[in-house]
C-alpha positions as CSV (number, residue, x, y, z in Angstrom):
1,Q,39.1,41.2,7.0
2,C,40.6,42.3,3.8
3,A,44.2,41.4,5.0
4,A,43.6,38.5,2.8
5,R,42.7,40.3,-0.3
6,I,44.8,43.7,0.3
7,P,48.4,42.6,1.9
8,E,49.0,46.3,3.1
9,A,46.4,46.3,5.1
10,G,48.1,43.9,7.4
11,A,51.5,46.0,7.1
12,V,49.2,48.9,8.1
13,L,47.1,47.3,11.0
14,D,51.3,45.7,12.5
15,L,52.1,49.7,12.4
16,L,49.2,50.5,14.7
17,E,49.7,47.5,16.6
18,K,53.2,48.7,18.0
19,C,52.1,52.5,18.6
20,P,51.1,53.0,22.3
21,E,48.0,53.4,23.6
22,H,48.3,56.5,24.9
23,Q,50.2,59.1,23.3
24,E,51.7,61.7,25.8
25,K,52.6,64.9,24.0
26,G,56.5,66.4,24.4
27,G,57.4,70.2,25.7
28,F,57.1,71.6,22.3
29,P,54.1,72.9,20.5
30,V,52.1,71.2,17.6
31,V,50.1,72.6,15.1
32,V,48.7,71.1,13.0
33,F,47.0,72.9,9.0
34,E,44.1,72.1,7.6
35,G,42.6,72.6,4.1
36,L,41.6,71.6,1.1
37,D,43.9,70.9,-2.1
38,A,45.8,74.4,-3.4
39,T,45.2,76.4,-0.4
40,G,48.8,76.2,-0.1
41,K,49.2,74.0,3.0
42,T,52.8,72.6,1.6
43,T,54.1,76.3,1.1
44,V,52.4,77.3,4.5
45,T,53.5,73.6,6.3
46,Q,57.4,74.2,5.3
47,S,58.1,77.6,6.1
48,V,56.7,77.7,9.2
49,K,58.9,74.3,9.8
50,D,62.2,76.5,9.1
51,S,60.5,79.4,10.7
52,L,60.8,77.5,13.9
53,N,63.3,74.9,13.7
54,G,60.4,72.1,13.1
55,I,60.1,68.9,12.6
56,L,56.9,68.2,8.9
57,L,54.9,65.0,10.0
58,R,51.8,64.7,7.0
59,S,49.0,62.5,7.3
60,P,48.8,59.0,6.0
61,P,52.7,59.2,7.8
62,A,55.6,58.3,5.3
63,C,55.6,54.9,6.7
64,I,51.8,54.4,4.8
65,S,51.8,56.8,2.3
66,Q,53.3,54.9,-0.4
67,W,49.7,52.6,-0.3
68,R,47.5,55.4,-0.5
69,T,46.2,55.2,-4.5
70,I,46.3,51.6,-3.3
71,F,43.3,52.3,-0.3
72,D,41.6,55.0,-2.3
73,D,41.1,52.5,-5.5
74,E,38.6,50.5,-1.9
75,P,35.1,50.9,-1.1
76,A,34.8,53.9,1.0
77,P,35.2,52.0,4.7
78,I,38.5,50.3,3.5
79,K,39.6,53.7,2.3
80,R,38.4,55.4,5.9
81,A,39.6,52.9,7.5
82,F,43.2,53.5,6.6
83,Y,43.1,57.0,7.1
84,A,42.0,56.9,10.0
85,A,44.7,54.2,11.2
86,G,47.2,56.3,9.1
87,N,46.0,59.2,12.0
88,Y,47.0,56.6,15.0
89,I,50.1,55.9,13.8
90,L,51.3,59.7,13.0
91,A,50.3,60.4,17.3
92,S,53.5,58.0,17.6
93,E,55.2,60.6,15.6
94,I,53.9,63.2,17.3
95,A,54.7,62.4,20.3
96,K,58.4,61.6,20.0
97,A,58.6,65.0,17.6
98,S,56.9,67.2,19.6
99,T,59.9,66.1,22.7
100,Q,62.5,67.9,20.1
101,A,61.2,70.2,18.5
102,P,57.9,72.8,17.5
103,V,55.9,70.0,15.0
104,I,54.2,71.4,11.7
105,I,51.4,68.8,10.6
106,D,50.0,68.7,6.6
107,R,46.5,67.5,7.7
108,Y,45.9,65.7,10.4
109,W,42.1,64.0,12.1
110,H,40.2,66.9,11.0
111,S,40.7,66.1,7.8
112,T,39.9,62.1,7.8
113,A,36.7,63.5,9.7
114,A,35.5,66.1,7.4
115,Y,35.4,64.6,4.5
116,T,34.0,60.8,6.1
117,I,31.1,63.2,6.8
118,A,31.0,64.7,3.4
119,T,31.0,61.9,1.8
120,E,28.2,59.9,3.6
121,I,26.2,62.8,3.8
122,N,24.8,63.5,0.2
123,G,23.0,67.2,0.0
124,R,22.8,70.8,1.1
125,V,25.3,71.9,3.7
126,Q,21.9,71.5,6.0
127,D,21.6,68.5,6.3
128,L,24.8,67.6,8.2
129,P,24.7,66.5,11.4
130,P,23.7,69.4,13.2
131,A,26.5,71.7,15.4
132,R,27.6,70.0,18.5
133,D,26.5,66.5,17.3
134,E,29.5,63.3,18.7
135,V,31.2,63.3,14.8
136,Y,32.7,66.9,14.8
137,Q,34.3,65.8,18.5
138,W,38.2,65.0,18.0
139,P,38.8,61.4,19.3
140,E,38.9,60.8,23.5
141,D,42.3,58.6,22.3
142,L,43.9,60.5,20.3
143,L,46.7,62.4,20.8
144,K,45.3,66.6,20.1
145,P,47.4,69.2,18.8
146,D,47.8,72.6,20.4
147,L,46.7,74.5,17.1
148,V,44.9,73.4,14.0
149,L,44.7,76.0,11.4
150,L,42.3,75.6,8.6
151,L,44.0,77.2,5.2
152,T,41.0,78.8,3.1
153,V,40.6,80.9,-0.3
154,D,38.0,81.6,-2.7
155,P,37.2,79.0,-4.9
156,E,37.8,80.9,-8.3
157,E,41.7,81.1,-6.4
158,R,41.3,77.3,-5.8
159,V,40.9,76.4,-9.2
160,R,42.9,79.0,-10.9
161,R,46.4,77.9,-8.4
162,L,45.6,74.0,-9.8
163,E,45.4,75.0,-13.6
164,S,49.1,76.6,-12.4
165,R,49.8,73.5,-11.3
166,G,49.0,71.6,-14.1
167,L,49.3,68.6,-12.1
168,E,47.3,65.8,-12.1
169,K,43.7,65.8,-10.2
170,T,43.0,63.7,-7.5
171,K,40.3,62.2,-7.2
172,E,38.8,64.2,-4.1
173,E,40.1,67.0,-6.1
174,A,37.8,66.0,-9.0
175,E,34.3,65.9,-7.0
176,L,35.8,69.1,-5.5
177,E,35.4,70.9,-9.0
178,A,32.3,69.3,-10.3
179,N,30.7,69.4,-7.1
180,S,30.2,72.6,-5.0
181,L,27.6,70.5,-2.7
182,F,30.4,68.0,-1.9
183,R,33.0,71.4,-1.1
184,Q,30.6,73.7,0.9
185,R,29.5,70.4,3.0
186,L,33.0,69.4,3.7
187,E,34.2,73.1,4.0
188,E,31.3,73.2,6.6
189,S,31.8,70.6,8.7
190,Y,35.5,71.4,9.0
191,R,33.7,74.6,10.4
192,R,32.7,72.3,13.0
193,M,34.5,70.3,14.5
194,V,35.1,70.6,18.3
195,N,37.7,70.4,21.2
196,P,39.8,71.6,19.2
197,A,38.2,74.0,16.9
198,C,39.7,74.8,13.7
199,Q,41.1,78.7,13.9
200,E,40.1,80.1,9.7
201,V,43.2,81.4,8.2
202,D,42.8,83.6,4.8
203,A,45.5,82.0,2.9
204,S,44.5,84.8,-0.4
205,P,47.5,86.7,-0.1
206,S,51.1,86.5,-0.4
207,K,53.1,84.1,1.2
208,E,55.2,86.0,3.2
209,E,51.2,87.8,4.1
210,V,50.1,84.8,5.4
211,L,53.0,83.2,6.8
212,K,53.2,86.5,8.9
213,T,50.3,86.0,10.3
214,V,50.2,82.1,11.3
215,L,53.4,82.3,12.9
216,Q,51.6,85.8,14.6
217,L,48.8,82.7,15.8
218,I,51.0,80.2,16.7
219,K,53.1,82.8,19.4
220,K,49.6,83.8,20.3
221,H,48.7,80.4,21.7
222,C,51.3,78.6,21.8
223,A,54.1,78.4,24.8
224,L,57.2,79.9,21.7
């Protein structure tokens, strides 16, 4: 319905329609990295990709990421639809890439779900849907990764890293900083995700230590 007002929406839907309905994963492992901004996802995913000679993909995928700022300014339902569609487009890229090499992904479905839940529900963590609610379930028709790692750092360290970057804050980053309840809801939503659940990794130590921990987890849980 919004394609007439937002031409880019039509382009996203066209890409979505070209994706096969049932995505089959290839023989190589698929590992997703989740976490708030400034938890080290960019550094870790690049390092893991290099260590495993893998393929690095991001959500939203490159073919639609140039329209991200347009949809970020839209009302929440349209914005979330863009990110959800992006996950299904990304799934077709994962299916192809996982026949060639290990696939490392910077954010996937859990991000879309966690941000949606944390935004839609006001108040404290206790106000979130109860654990094991269906909102925390992985969609049945979406290609599933082998492992999801949630990078965490304490709030003070995360803010320090953001400030050292000197970058302009995203809307959601500003919200995270201004609203500790939102951040708590978001982190708890990640923790309640199931099938697959997120495995937490403390990303506070040095880059080398975090990479070592992550590679050990991948070796333990994936056929490498």
